[in-house]
C-alpha positions in Angstrom: -0.4 -0.1 -0.5 1.1 3.4 -1.0 0.7 6.1 2.0 1.0 10.4 1.3 2.1 12.2 4.0 0.4 15.7 3.3 1.8 18.9 5.0 0.2 22.2 5.5 3.0 24.3 4.7 2.5 27.6 6.4 1.2 25.3 9.7 4.5 23.8 9.6 6.5 26.9 9.2 4.3 29.0 12.3 4.6 26.1 14.4 8.4 26.2 14.6 8.7 29.9 14.0 8.1 31.1 17.4 9.8 32.9 20.4 13.9 32.4 19.7 13.5 30.8 16.5 12.5 34.4 15.0 15.9 35.4 15.5 18.3 32.7 14.6 20.8 33.6 12.3 23.8 32.4 10.8 27.4 34.3 10.8 26.0 36.8 8.2 23.2 37.8 10.2 21.0 36.3 7.6 17.7 34.5 9.5 17.3 31.2 9.9 14.9 30.2 12.2 12.3 28.9 9.9 14.1 26.9 8.0 16.1 25.0 10.7 12.7 24.7 12.5 10.8 23.4 9.4 13.6 21.2 8.6 13.6 19.4 11.9 10.1 19.0 11.6 9.8 17.2 8.8 13.1 14.6 9.6 11.1 14.2 12.7 8.1 13.2 11.0 10.0 10.8 8.4 11.7 9.3 11.0 8.3 7.9 12.2 7.9 4.4 11.3 4.6 4.9 9.5 5.6 7.4 7.1 9.4 5.8 6.2 8.0 4.9 2.6 5.1 7.3 2.1 5.6 9.7 0.0 5.4 13.5 1.7 3.4 16.4 -0.3 3.9 19.8 1.3 1.0 22.4 0.4 1.2 26.2 0.5 -1.0 28.7 0.6 -2.0 32.0 -1.7 -3.8 34.6 -0.6 -7.5 33.6 -1.2 -9.3 36.7 -3.0 -12.4 35.3 -3.1 -13.1 34.9 0.3 -11.9 37.7 1.6 -14.5 39.3 -1.1 -17.1 37.0 0.6 -16.0 38.3 4.6 -14.0 41.3 4.3 -13.1 40.2 8.6 -11.9 36.9 7.4 -8.7 36.1 9.1 -8.3 39.6 10.5 -7.1 38.8 13.3 -4.3 36.7 12.3 -0.8 37.9 11.8 0.1 38.4 7.7 3.0 36.7 7.3 3.3 37.5 3.7 4.2 41.3 5.0 7.0 39.4 7.0 10.2 39.5 4.2 12.3 38.1 6.2 10.1 34.6 6.6 9.2 34.8 3.2 12.7 34.5 2.0 12.8 31.5 4.3 9.9 29.9 2.9 11.9 30.1 -0.2 14.4 28.2 1.2 12.2 25.8 2.1 10.7 25.1 -1.2 14.3 24.5 -2.5 15.2 22.5 -0.1 11.9 20.3 -0.1 12.7 19.8 -3.9 15.8 18.8 -3.4 15.1 16.0 -1.2 12.4 14.1 -3.7 9.4 16.2 -2.2 6.7 17.1 -4.0 5.4 20.3 -3.3 1.8 21.6 -4.3 -0.1 24.9 -4.4 -2.6 27.2 -6.6 -3.1 30.8 -7.2 -5.7 32.6 -5.0 -6.4 29.4 -3.3 -5.5 28.6 0.2 -4.0 24.9 1.1 -6.8 23.2 2.3 -8.5 23.2 -0.6 -5.5 22.5 -2.5 -5.2 19.2 -0.3 -9.0 18.7 -0.6 -8.4 18.6 -4.8 -5.0 16.7 -4.5 -6.8 14.0 -2.4 -9.4 13.6 -5.3 -7.0 13.7 -8.0 -4.4 11.5 -6.7 -4.4 7.4 -5.9 -2.7 6.7 -2.9 -4.2 4.1 -1.5 -4.1 6.3 2.4 -3.3 9.9 3.3 -2.3 11.6 6.4 -2.7 15.5 6.9 -0.6 17.3 9.2 -2.4 20.4 10.3 -4.6 22.1 13.1 -6.5 23.3 10.7 -10.3 22.1 11.7 -11.3 22.6 8.1 -9.0 19.4 7.2 -11.5 16.8 9.3 -14.3 17.3 6.6 -11.5 15.5 4.4 -11.5 12.4 6.8 -12.7 9.2 5.4 -11.7 5.9 5.8 -8.4 6.1 4.2 -7.4 10.3 5.1 -6.9 11.2 9.2 -5.5 14.3 10.2 -3.0 14.9 12.7 -3.1 17.7 14.9 -0.6 19.0 17.5 -2.7 20.6 20.6 -0.8 23.3 22.6 0.7 21.3 25.2 2.4 19.2 22.8 -0.1 16.2 22.1 -0.7 14.6 18.9 -4.4 14.2 18.0 -4.9 11.6 15.5 -8.6 12.3 13.4 -10.5 9.2 11.7 -13.9 9.1 11.4 -14.6 8.1 14.8 -13.0 10.7 16.9 -14.0 13.4 14.2 -17.9 12.5 15.1 -16.8 12.4 19.4 -15.7 15.9 18.8 -18.0 17.5 16.9 -21.1 15.4 18.2 -22.4 14.8 14.3 -21.9 12.5 11.6 -18.6 12.9 9.7 -20.9 14.2 6.5 -22.4 16.9 8.8 -19.2 18.5 10.0 -19.1 21.6 7.5 -22.7 22.7 8.2 -22.5 21.9 11.8 -18.9 24.3 11.6 -20.6 27.2 9.3 -23.1 27.8 12.3 -20.6 27.5 14.9 -18.0 29.2 13.4 -14.4 29.5 13.3 -12.8 32.3 15.8 -9.0 31.7 14.1 -10.3 32.8 10.5 -12.4 35.5 12.4 -16.0 33.4 10.9 -18.8 34.4 13.2 -20.8 31.4 15.0 -24.6 31.8 16.1 -24.8 32.8 19.8 -27.0 31.8 22.7 -27.9 28.4 21.3 -27.0 25.7 23.0 -24.7 22.4 21.3 -27.1 19.5 21.4 -30.2 21.9 19.7 -27.8 22.8 17.2 -26.5 19.0 16.4 -30.0 17.3 16.5 -31.2 19.9 13.9 -27.6 19.3 11.9 -28.1 16.0 11.9 -31.8 16.2 9.8 -30.1 18.6 7.1 -28.3 18.2 4.1 -28.1 22.3 3.4 -28.7 25.3 5.0 -32.0 25.4 3.6 -32.9 22.4 4.8 -32.2 23.8 8.5 -34.5 27.4 7.5 -37.5 24.2 6.8 -37.3 22.4 10.4 -36.8 25.8 12.7 -40.1 26.4 15.2 -39.6 30.0 15.7 -41.8 30.0 18.6 -38.4 28.3 20.2 -36.2 31.7 20.9 -33.0 29.2 20.0 -34.7 28.1 16.6 -35.2 32.5 16.0 -31.6 32.8 17.0 -30.6 30.0 13.9 -33.3 31.8 11.8 -31.0 35.2 12.6 -28.0 33.6 12.1 -28.6 32.2 8.3 -27.3 34.3 6.1 -24.0 34.3 7.8 -23.7 30.8 8.0 -24.3 30.6 4.6 -21.4 32.6 3.7 -19.7 30.8 6.4 -20.3 27.6 5.0 -19.2 29.6 1.4 -15.6 30.0 2.5 -15.1 27.1 4.8 -16.7 24.2 2.4 -13.2 22.6 0.6 -12.6 22.7 -2.8 -12.1 19.6 -5.3 -12.0 20.7 -8.3 -9.3 22.9 -8.4 -6.7 22.9 -11.2 -3.0 22.9 -8.7 0.1 23.5 -10.1 2.6 20.1 -9.1 6.3 20.9 -8.2 8.1 17.0 -8.0 10.6 16.7 -6.2 14.0 15.2 -7.4 16.8 13.7 -5.2 19.7 16.5 -4.9 21.5 15.7 -2.1 24.4 17.9 -3.2 21.6 21.1 -3.2 20.7 19.7 -0.1 24.1 20.1 1.9 25.2 23.6 0.0 22.1 24.9 1.6 22.8 23.2 5.2 26.3 25.1 4.9 24.7 28.5 3.8 22.3 28.3 6.4 25.2 26.6 8.6 22.8 23.8 10.8 25.9 22.0 12.3 24.1 19.6 13.9 22.0 18.9 11.2 25.1 18.1 8.6 26.8 15.6 11.3 23.7 13.3 10.8 23.2 14.1 6.6 24.1 10.3 5.7 21.2 9.2 8.2 18.5 12.3 6.7 19.8 10.7 3.2 18.6 7.1 4.0 15.2 8.6 5.2 14.3 10.5 1.9 16.1 7.9 -0.4 12.8 6.2 -0.6 10.9 8.9 -1.3 10.8 8.9 -5.0 7.4 10.7 -5.8 4.6 8.8 -6.7 2.8 11.5 -8.8 4.8 11.5 -11.9 
């Protein structure tokens, strides 16, 4: 069976680019903390037994203009990493390193990584997929052969299969997007319906397949139902933003093993500790031959 580990690129960057790592430099005062943290995390994942023979795909974000058009407040509370020139330069170096390690990279202009991943899974032919990210939008992709690995704030890693997702939201897996359209997402700036108990919302969502279905079930003599009624337009916007697209024409950048290039980048960054383990790292990535050609 051929497996695929899909990494949300910006999630991995942001996960490692914190605290002192933001100021990590080489002797030329060039910022290297994001590169170092990303590479360390990538190697740690590749060392895991379940990923040793899996292809690796890294999905990258591009500014999703259509989502900002739907909701100008979308992700307004987040740091705009695109304005951090030092970080963006490091991401370019990460892309070069990934290519040299045989890692596949995917992106689509004006689309976020989660939509690209949804389309990639739809169009590719691996036997199973593991998505590495804390973005809850990915949970709508969980199936019998797709799971999501998410790291909690305390460092614990949670694996979301169908059972775990349904336990998390108290609705069946096919209703997750609809449920989250009403609950919103603070991290993305999506509003949620207020003063409606989760039990009431889940019971209604479980009976629906669309927001129009929900509207037909509401009893406006019940206060919580009236609040849901008033929230329907917002729920429609949330769903349009958060429901992942599966038909994107994304770009694939195939990885080509080039350990000379890889070592050269390590030398430039002055990653002495990684250079000491170079032979072992090479061994990890030789098996990553790129299933999609």
